[in-house]
C-alpha positions in Angstrom: 122.0 93.8 112.1 122.3 97.4 113.5 124.1 98.4 110.3 121.2 97.0 108.2 118.6 98.9 110.2 120.7 102.1 110.0 120.7 102.0 106.2 116.9 101.6 106.0 114.9 104.5 104.8 111.8 106.0 106.4 108.3 105.3 105.2 107.1 107.4 102.2 103.4 108.1 101.3 104.0 106.2 98.0 104.7 103.1 100.0 101.0 102.7 100.5 100.8 101.8 96.8 103.7 99.3 97.1 102.1 97.2 99.8 100.6 93.8 98.7 97.7 92.7 100.8 96.2 89.2 101.3 92.4 89.9 101.1 90.8 86.4 101.3 91.9 82.8 102.2 90.5 79.3 101.6 92.1 76.1 102.8 91.8 73.1 100.5 89.6 70.2 101.5 92.7 68.0 102.0 94.4 70.8 104.0 97.6 70.5 101.8 97.1 73.8 100.0 95.8 77.3 100.7 94.3 79.6 98.1 94.4 83.3 98.7 93.9 86.6 96.8 96.6 89.2 96.7 95.7 92.8 96.1 98.1 95.2 94.4 97.8 98.8 93.0 98.3 99.8 89.4 101.4 101.8 88.4 99.3 104.9 87.8 97.9 104.7 91.3 94.3 104.7 90.2 93.2 101.1 90.3 93.3 98.0 92.5 94.0 94.5 91.1 93.5 91.2 92.8 94.9 87.8 91.7 94.5 84.2 92.9 97.4 82.2 94.2 97.8 78.8 95.8 100.5 78.0 98.4 101.7 74.6 99.3 101.3 74.4 103.1 104.3 72.2 103.6 106.9 73.7 101.2 105.5 77.3 101.3 105.8 77.5 97.5 103.2 79.8 95.9 101.8 79.5 92.4 100.0 82.4 90.7 96.8 81.3 88.9 95.2 84.5 87.5 96.9 87.5 85.8 96.2 90.9 84.2 94.1 93.9 85.0 91.5 91.9 87.0 89.9 91.9 90.4 89.3 88.4 91.7 87.6 87.7 95.0 85.2 85.4 96.9 87.4 82.3 96.4 85.9 78.9 97.5 87.2 75.3 96.9 84.8 72.7 95.6 84.3 69.9 98.1 86.1 67.4 95.8 89.1 69.7 95.7 89.2 69.9 91.9 88.1 73.5 91.4 88.2 77.0 92.9 85.2 79.2 92.2 85.5 83.0 92.4 83.9 86.3 91.4 85.9 88.6 89.1 85.7 91.9 87.3 87.3 91.7 83.9 87.2 94.3 81.1 84.6 96.2 83.2 82.3 93.1 83.3 81.5 91.0 86.4 81.2 87.3 86.3 81.5 84.0 88.1 84.5 81.8 87.2 86.0 78.4 88.1 89.6 77.3 87.7 91.2 73.9 87.8 93.2 73.4 91.0 95.7 71.3 89.0 96.2 72.9 85.6 95.1 76.4 86.5 92.8 76.5 83.5 89.9 78.9 84.1 86.3 79.0 82.8 83.9 81.8 82.7 80.5 80.4 83.8 78.3 83.5 83.6 78.6 87.3 83.4 76.1 89.5 85.2 75.0 93.1 85.8 74.7 93.4 89.5 76.3 92.4 92.8 77.1 88.7 93.7 78.6 87.4 96.9 78.8 84.4 99.2 79.6 81.7 96.7 78.9 78.2 98.2 79.3 74.8 96.5 76.8 72.1 96.7 78.2 68.9 98.3 78.4 67.1 94.9 80.6 69.9 93.5 78.3 70.5 90.5 76.5 73.7 91.5 77.0 77.0 93.2 74.6 78.8 95.4 75.1 82.6 96.0 73.6 85.9 96.8 72.8 88.2 93.9 71.0 91.5 93.1 70.6 93.0 89.6 71.9 96.6 89.1 69.5 99.1 87.6 71.4 98.9 84.3 70.0 95.4 83.8 66.6 96.8 83.2 67.7 99.2 80.4 66.5 97.8 77.1 68.9 99.8 75.0 71.4 97.4 73.5 74.3 99.9 73.9 73.5 100.2 77.6 74.5 103.8 77.6 74.1 105.3 81.1 72.5 108.6 81.7 70.8 110.2 84.7 67.1 109.3 85.0 64.4 111.8 84.3 63.5 111.6 88.0 63.9 109.3 91.1 60.7 108.4 92.9 61.6 107.5 96.5 59.2 105.6 98.7 61.6 103.4 100.9 64.1 104.2 103.6 67.0 104.0 103.5 67.3 104.6 99.8 71.1 105.1 99.4 74.2 103.8 101.1 77.8 105.1 101.4 80.0 103.7 98.7 77.1 102.4 96.7 74.9 105.4 96.1 71.2 104.9 95.3 69.9 101.4 96.1 69.0 99.2 93.1 65.2 98.6 92.6 66.0 94.9 92.8 66.4 93.0 96.1 69.1 90.5 97.0 68.0 86.9 96.5 69.5 83.4 96.6 70.5 82.0 93.2 71.7 78.6 92.1 74.2 78.1 89.2 74.9 74.9 87.3 78.6 75.0 86.4 78.4 72.7 83.5 75.5 74.4 81.6 75.8 77.9 83.1 72.1 77.9 83.8 71.2 80.0 86.8 67.9 80.7 88.5 66.6 82.5 91.6 65.6 80.3 94.6 63.9 83.1 96.5 61.8 86.0 95.4 60.0 89.0 96.9 60.8 92.4 98.2 63.0 91.4 101.2 66.7 91.1 100.9 67.9 87.4 101.2 71.6 86.7 101.8 74.3 84.6 103.4 73.3 81.1 102.1 74.6 78.0 103.8 74.0 74.5 102.4 73.2 71.4 104.6 75.8 68.5 104.5 73.3 66.3 102.6 72.7 68.9 100.0 69.0 69.1 100.5 68.5 72.4 102.3 69.7 76.0 102.2 69.7 78.3 105.2 69.8 82.0 104.7 69.0 85.3 106.3 66.2 87.7 105.3 65.5 91.3 106.0 63.0 93.9 104.9 64.5 96.7 102.8 63.4 99.4 105.2 66.3 99.0 107.6 65.0 101.1 110.5 64.8 100.1 114.2 64.0 97.7 115.6 66.7 96.0 113.6 65.5 92.5 112.9 66.6 89.8 110.5 65.1 86.4 110.2 66.5 82.9 109.6 64.9 80.6 107.0 65.6 77.3 105.3 64.3 76.3 101.8 64.8 73.1 99.7 67.9 73.1 97.6 65.8 73.6 94.4 63.7 76.4 95.9 60.2 76.3 97.3 58.4 77.4 100.4 60.6 79.1 103.0 60.4 77.8 106.5 61.1 80.2 109.4 63.6 79.1 112.0 62.7 81.0 115.2 65.5 83.2 116.6 65.5 86.0 119.1 64.6 89.4 117.6 67.8 91.2 116.4 70.6 90.7 114.0 71.1 87.3 112.3 73.7 86.6 109.7 76.1 83.9 108.3 74.2 80.7 109.1 76.3 77.5 108.9 75.0 73.9 109.2 76.7 71.5 111.6 78.4 68.5 110.1 75.5 66.2 111.0 72.9 68.7 109.7 71.0 68.9 112.9 72.0 72.4 114.0 72.7 75.8 112.5 75.3 78.2 114.0 75.0 81.8 113.2 76.3 85.2 114.4 73.7 87.5 115.9 72.3 89.5 118.8 69.1 89.8 120.8 68.8 93.6 121.2 66.9 94.9 118.1 66.8 98.4 119.5 70.6 98.9 119.5 71.9 100.6 116.3 75.1 101.9 117.9 76.7 98.4 118.2 77.1 98.5 122.0 75.3 95.2 122.6 77.7 92.2 122.2 77.1 90.1 119.1 77.6 86.4 119.8 77.6 82.9 118.2 74.2 81.2 118.5 73.0 77.7 117.8 69.5 76.6 116.8 68.0 73.3 115.7 67.3 73.0 112.0 63.8 71.8 112.7 63.2 74.9 114.9 61.8 72.9 117.7 64.0 74.4 120.4 64.8 78.0 121.1 68.1 79.4 119.8 71.0 79.3 122.4 73.7 81.9 122.8 76.8 79.7 123.0 79.0 82.3 124.6 76.5 84.2 126.8 79.0 84.9 129.6 81.7 86.2 127.1 81.7 90.0 127.4 83.1 90.6 124.0 81.6 90.9 120.5 82.2 88.4 117.7 83.6 89.9 114.5 86.8 91.8 113.5 86.3 95.4 114.7 90.0 96.4 114.8 90.4 99.4 112.5 93.2 99.8 110.0 93.7 101.8 106.8 94.9 98.8 104.8 91.8 96.8 104.3 88.4 96.8 105.9 86.9 95.0 108.9 85.8 91.7 107.5 82.7 89.9 108.6 83.4 86.2 109.2 80.8 83.4 109.5 81.3 80.9 112.4 82.9 77.6 111.4 82.2 74.1 112.7 85.0 71.7 113.6 84.9 68.5 111.4 83.4 66.5 114.3 80.8 69.1 115.1 82.0 69.5 118.7 83.4 73.0 118.4 82.5 76.3 116.7 85.3 78.7 115.7 84.9 82.5 115.3 86.7 85.8 115.5 86.2 88.1 118.4 87.5 91.6 119.3 89.4 91.7 122.5 91.6 94.4 124.2 93.1 95.7 120.9 93.2 92.3 119.3 91.1 90.4 116.9 91.6 86.7 117.8 90.3 83.3 116.7 88.4 81.6 119.4 86.4 78.3 119.7 83.6 77.3 122.0 82.2 73.8 122.6 79.1 73.2 120.6 77.2 72.8 123.9 78.2 76.3 124.9 80.5 77.7 127.6 83.5 79.9 127.9 85.5 80.2 124.6 89.2 79.3 124.3 91.6 81.6 122.4 93.4 79.9 119.5 95.8 82.6 118.2 98.7 84.1 120.1 98.4 87.4 121.9 98.9 90.8 120.2 97.7 90.3 116.7 94.9 91.2 114.3 93.3 88.3 112.6 91.4 89.6 109.5 90.0 86.3 108.2 90.5 82.6 108.5 89.6 79.3 106.9 89.1 76.1 108.9 90.0 72.7 107.4 87.5 69.9 107.3 89.9 67.0 108.1 92.1 67.8 111.1 90.9 71.4 111.8 94.0 73.2 110.5 93.5 76.9 110.2 94.8 79.2 107.5 94.6 82.8 108.7 95.3 86.3 107.4 97.2 88.1 110.2 98.5 91.6 110.7 100.7 93.0 113.5 102.0 96.5 114.3 105.0 96.1 112.0 103.7 93.5 109.5 100.8 94.5 107.2 99.8 91.1 105.9 100.9 87.5 106.4 99.3 84.1 105.8 99.6 81.8 108.8 99.0 78.1 109.4 98.1 76.8 112.8 96.3 73.9 114.5 92.7 74.4 115.6 93.6 72.7 118.9 95.9 75.5 119.9 94.9 77.6 123.0 97.0 80.7 122.3 100.1 78.9 123.4 101.7 77.7 120.1 103.4 79.9 117.6 101.8 79.7 114.2 103.7 79.0 111.0 104.0 81.8 108.4 103.5 80.3 104.9 103.4 83.5 102.9 104.7 87.0 103.5 104.1 89.3 100.5 105.9 92.4 101.8 109.1 90.9 103.1 111.3 92.6 100.4 109.7 96.0 100.8 109.9 96.0 104.6 113.5 95.0 104.5 114.2 98.5 103.0 112.2 100.5 105.5 112.8 101.5 109.1 109.3 100.7 110.6 108.6 102.9 113.6 108.2 101.0 116.8 104.7 100.7 118.5 104.4 100.5 122.2 101.3 99.6 124.2 100.6 101.8 127.2 97.9 102.1 129.9 97.0 105.3 131.7 94.2 106.5 134.0 91.3 108.8 133.1 89.9 111.5 135.3 87.8 108.9 137.3 90.8 106.4 137.5 89.4 104.2 134.7 92.3 102.5 132.9 92.5 103.4 129.2 94.5 101.4 126.6 96.7 103.2 124.1 99.6 102.8 121.6 102.6 105.1 121.2 104.1 105.0 117.7 107.7 106.4 118.0 109.8 108.0 115.3 112.7 106.1 113.7 116.0 106.6 115.5 114.0 107.6 118.5 115.8 109.2 121.5 114.2 109.8 124.8 116.5 112.8 125.2 114.9 114.7 122.3 111.7 116.7 122.3 109.2 115.6 119.6 105.9 117.1 118.3 103.0 114.7 118.9 99.6 113.8 117.4 96.6 112.4 119.2 94.6 110.1 117.0 90.9 109.4 117.6 89.2 106.4 115.9 85.8 106.5 114.2 83.0 104.0 114.6 82.4 104.9 117.4 82.2 101.3 118.6 85.4 99.9 117.1 88.9 99.9 118.4 92.5 100.7 117.6 94.8 97.8 118.1 97.8 95.6 117.4 97.7 96.1 113.7 99.6 97.7 110.9 98.2 101.2 110.5 99.9 103.0 107.6 98.8 106.5 108.5 100.3 106.3 112.1 103.5 104.8 110.9 103.8 107.4 108.1 103.3 110.3 110.5 105.8 108.8 113.0 108.3 108.3 110.2 108.2 112.0 109.7 109.2 112.9 113.2 106.0 112.7 115.3 105.1 110.7 118.4 101.6 109.4 117.5 99.2 108.3 120.2 96.2 106.1 119.5 93.8 105.3 122.3 90.5 103.5 122.9 88.4 105.8 125.1 85.1 104.7 126.5 82.7 104.0 123.7 85.2 101.7 122.0 84.6 98.0 121.6 86.9 95.2 122.9 86.4 95.7 126.6 82.8 94.7 127.1 79.3 96.3 126.9 79.7 98.5 130.0 82.9 100.1 128.5 81.1 100.8 125.2 77.8 101.9 126.8 78.6 105.6 127.3 78.3 106.2 123.6 74.8 104.9 123.4 72.8 108.1 123.9 75.5 110.8 123.6 78.5 111.8 121.6 80.9 114.2 123.2 80.0 112.3 126.3 81.7 113.2 129.5 83.5 109.8 129.7 84.8 109.9 126.2 85.9 113.5 126.3 87.6 113.0 129.7 89.4 109.9 128.4 90.8 111.8 125.4 91.8 114.7 127.7 93.6 112.2 129.9 95.4 110.9 126.8 96.5 114.5 126.1 97.7 114.8 129.7 99.7 111.6 129.3 101.3 112.9 126.2 102.2 116.2 127.8 103.9 114.5 130.7 106.2 112.4 128.5 109.8 113.7 128.8 110.3 113.4 125.0 107.1 115.2 123.9 107.0 119.0 123.5 103.7 119.9 125.2 103.4 123.1 123.1 103.5 121.1 119.8 100.6 118.6 120.1 98.0 118.2 117.4 94.8 116.2 117.2 93.0 114.4 114.4 90.4 111.8 113.7 87.9 110.6 111.1 84.1 110.0 111.2 83.3 109.8 114.9 86.9 110.7 115.5 86.3 113.8 113.3 83.3 114.7 115.4 85.4 114.4 118.6 88.2 116.5 117.0 85.6 119.3 116.3 84.2 118.9 119.8 87.6 119.1 121.5 88.8 122.2 119.8 85.5 123.9 120.6 86.0 123.0 124.3 89.8 123.3 124.7 92.6 125.4 123.2 95.4 123.0 124.3 96.2 121.7 120.8 98.4 123.6 118.4 96.7 122.2 115.3 93.8 119.9 114.2 92.8 118.0 111.2 89.1 116.9 111.1 88.2 114.1 108.6 84.8 113.1 107.2 83.3 114.6 110.3 80.0 115.7 111.7 79.5 119.2 113.2 75.7 119.8 113.1 74.1 116.8 114.6 70.6 117.8 113.7 71.3 117.9 110.0 73.6 114.9 110.3 70.7 112.8 111.7 68.2 114.0 109.2 70.4 113.2 106.2 71.8 109.9 107.4 71.2 106.6 105.6 69.3 105.1 108.6 67.5 106.2 111.8 70.6 107.5 113.6 68.4 109.5 116.0 67.1 106.2 117.5 70.6 105.5 118.7 70.6 108.8 120.6 67.3 108.1 122.2 65.6 111.2 120.6 65.2 113.0 117.3 65.9 116.7 116.3 62.1 117.5 116.0 61.4 116.1 119.5 64.4 117.6 121.3 66.1 120.4 119.2 67.9 121.9 122.3 69.6 118.6 123.0 70.9 118.4 119.5 72.1 122.0 119.6 74.1 121.3 122.7 75.6 118.1 121.2 76.7 119.8 117.9 80.3 121.0 117.7 79.1 123.8 115.5 77.4 125.4 118.5 80.9 126.0 120.0 82.6 127.3 116.8 83.2 130.7 118.3 85.4 129.2 120.9 87.7 127.6 118.4 91.3 129.0 118.3 93.1 125.9 116.9 94.2 126.1 113.3 91.9 123.5 111.5 92.2 121.6 108.3 88.9 120.0 107.1 89.2 116.9 104.9 86.0 115.5 103.3 84.8 113.3 100.4 82.3 114.8 98.1 80.3 111.5 97.7 80.3 110.8 101.4 76.8 109.5 102.4 77.7 108.5 106.0 78.6 112.1 106.9 77.5 114.2 104.0 79.7 116.9 102.6 77.3 119.6 103.9 78.8 118.9 107.4 82.2 120.1 106.1 80.6 123.0 104.2 78.8 124.2 107.3 81.9 124.0 109.5 84.2 125.7 106.9 81.7 128.5 106.2 81.0 129.3 109.8 84.7 129.4 110.7 85.7 131.4 107.7 83.0 134.0 108.4 84.3 134.1 112.0 87.8 134.7 110.5 89.3 131.6 112.1 92.4 129.8 110.7 90.7 127.1 108.6 91.3 125.4 105.2 89.2 122.9 103.4 90.2 120.0 101.1 87.5 118.2 99.2 88.0 114.8 97.4 85.9 114.4 94.3 84.1 111.1 93.6 85.2 109.6 97.0 83.0 108.1 99.7 83.3 107.9 103.5 85.7 105.0 103.0 88.4 107.0 101.3 91.2 106.2 103.8 90.8 102.4 103.1 89.1 102.0 99.7 89.5 105.2 97.9 91.4 105.7 94.7 95.0 105.2 95.7 96.4 108.5 94.5 93.7 110.3 96.5 94.6 108.2 99.6 98.2 109.4 99.2 97.1 113.0 98.7 95.1 112.7 101.9 98.1 111.5 103.9 100.3 114.3 102.4 97.7 117.0 103.4 97.6 115.8 107.0 101.4 115.8 107.2 101.7 119.2 105.5 99.2 120.8 108.0 100.9 119.4 111.1 104.3 120.3 109.7 103.1 123.9 109.3 101.9 124.3 112.9 103.9 121.8 114.9 107.4 122.1 113.5 
């Protein structure tokens, strides 16, 4: 075994394009098969493809159902188990398809110009209900549909654009129904509000959905409605003011479970989001099923191989339990809670990152997509009755062959104390062939969010840097999620907060004291909020030998006034009401103090932290004759590290390594 490991090579940047990722999962109604989508990257490193497979849960044999230069997603089994419905992009055209679970024969039901999601079968397996919004091209009367910039854009709403999507379509999201035999489709809801997340009652008579006005400004409020299956007057189901999404009917149809919160003023994500239950007749107030659980539902563990997936709650077949994902101490786990409420029980084993799961309708088997610190993507099968004490069964591992050739750096969880003795969680990623008798350069990584977490997951960037001879240190300072509201709260009205800064400085202290780290060769980097903190740190300390700031903010006044939403509400003030506070909170204010060589990475189409943030920082530092360089990525959004064009994702990684090699080696 030692000989085999010795002959393995280190990770290359190009390995990012060799990884195969399971991106969605659906357990068949009889629980004997699991459908999943597998994402790959084209040979020219410019496109993503995604195909549908079905694996036999007993034999672990997989069968590929779709092929070619396509992107299939949103898979869902029909209740009779005969078909799988999905959304696909083929020949630059989007559509809804079904395929036979036996023969694999596929049928294109409709094509559309717009965005569709949340496919849901009616109980008789004859129709599909889904969320849809027309793109603006739908309204172009020219038969050739040639796109050109409009003469002007008349803006009246707010927000009017989103990162990764650009300017919002004039149409709103609505609930549609599609007959799979005739291909006839029609809207079930209308109006100016966005309607989404449809769930169908077990008797097939009602649809529950969420609705929200298009002007998404605080207070943040979504409402829960039901309508008859064929459309009609919507009936409001009372819920507390705040977020509401992913409603799911109980097996007896008497209740709806949904994910949500009761603090409409919180746009930082500090308040825990929980699983709620409400009667379908609306006659009793909604109940938080996990009120005493000081964690947030959802997968908020960050990685650069796939995004954070929102998951609806799922009822057990007998209606006595509700299953969900929650973020906890570096993990994203599956939990369940009794439908009457109480303390939730953990289903999955410790130290893992559950990205999505599908619950069976017969014996409550669970098929789950799971990642760990050394495995990017696996498909697991486990019993819903587990309480974190039973090892799950791996039924598909797409990267086994690739990983057998690579010496994956080891990741070690550590805990250290901050300035006020608060314990902080972190992970050391060690170089291959690590020796505690050597002196290594090190890199402190700061996550974005800010209310997300690093964790027990496969993070390609960290492993790539470690493979090139660095000790990489990822931590969850205060402001992170996974440890309760009080731990996240310091971020609510302040970035660059004393607690968060002290925690990161304590992380740097911890690194410097390690016998195998060269204290004079430590760098710092981070993206988004992590980029802001990188800028803040080098304006307040000269302890780092090099820095890379990514998709960052430096002038908080202009950042807030060009954001997609009311970001100032989260800080408790706006630039026009308290300009001095914003001046003090802006890293640009402290640019003259910067002595650390800085590389700025930013995407030109970033609408979360616009490119002007990087422009300002670069211009000021250059005029001050500081050591600074600037790399811009055309066409890319804020999500470049996870969803950008693959060759640009590789270029980004290589620039980070090149900069640190220049100043730390």
